[in-house]
N, C-alpha and C positions, 0 to 999 in steps of 0.2 A: 504494500500500500504506500509505503514511503517512496519507493522508486516511481510509482505511478504519479504521485504528487509532484515529484521533481520534474516530471515530463508534462505537468499541467493536465493530467488525466485524473478524473474523479474515480474513486474506488469505493465500493460498498460491499461489505461481506454479507452473504446470504445465510440466514439461519434456518434450521429445521428441515434440512434436506436429508435424504436417505442415501448415504455414500454407496451402499451396495447397488442400489438402483442406478445411480449415476455411472458407476464403474461398469455395470452391465450394458447400459445404453450406449456408452462410448467405447466399450471394449478396452477399458483402461487396465484392468488386471492382467490382460493378455500381454501387456508391455512390462509387467513386473512392478507396477505402481498401484497406489490406491488414492482415492480422493480424500483429502482432509479438510479442504475449504473451497467454497465457491465465491468468486468475486464478480460483481458486475462492474465493468469498466467502460468509461466513455468520457467525452468532452462535454463540459457544461455549456448550456445554452445561455449566452450573455443576456438575452432578453428575459430570462427567468431567474437571474441571480437575485437573491433576497438580501437586502441591506439591514434587515432587522431580525431579531430572534423570532423563530416560528414556534407557535404553541397551538395546540388544539383547543385549549381552554383559556378563558380570560384569567388574568393574574389573580383577581379576587376569588376565583373558583379554586385556584391551586394552593394559595397561601392564606394563612390566618395571621394578620398583623396585630401585635399586642403593644 
């Protein structure tokens, strides 16, 4: 992920995948390797770059200030 960032490429790890299914679909085990992580790689769309933090909830719904 750090190498991708150095190249200006966004990297997002994907969770919850079944390594055995991925290995079977792409015949990875036949090469003597196994899948340990999946990464989505791509270049960011400059028109969609957010300049502020993103949250699904309003601040007052997430925090209680005392």
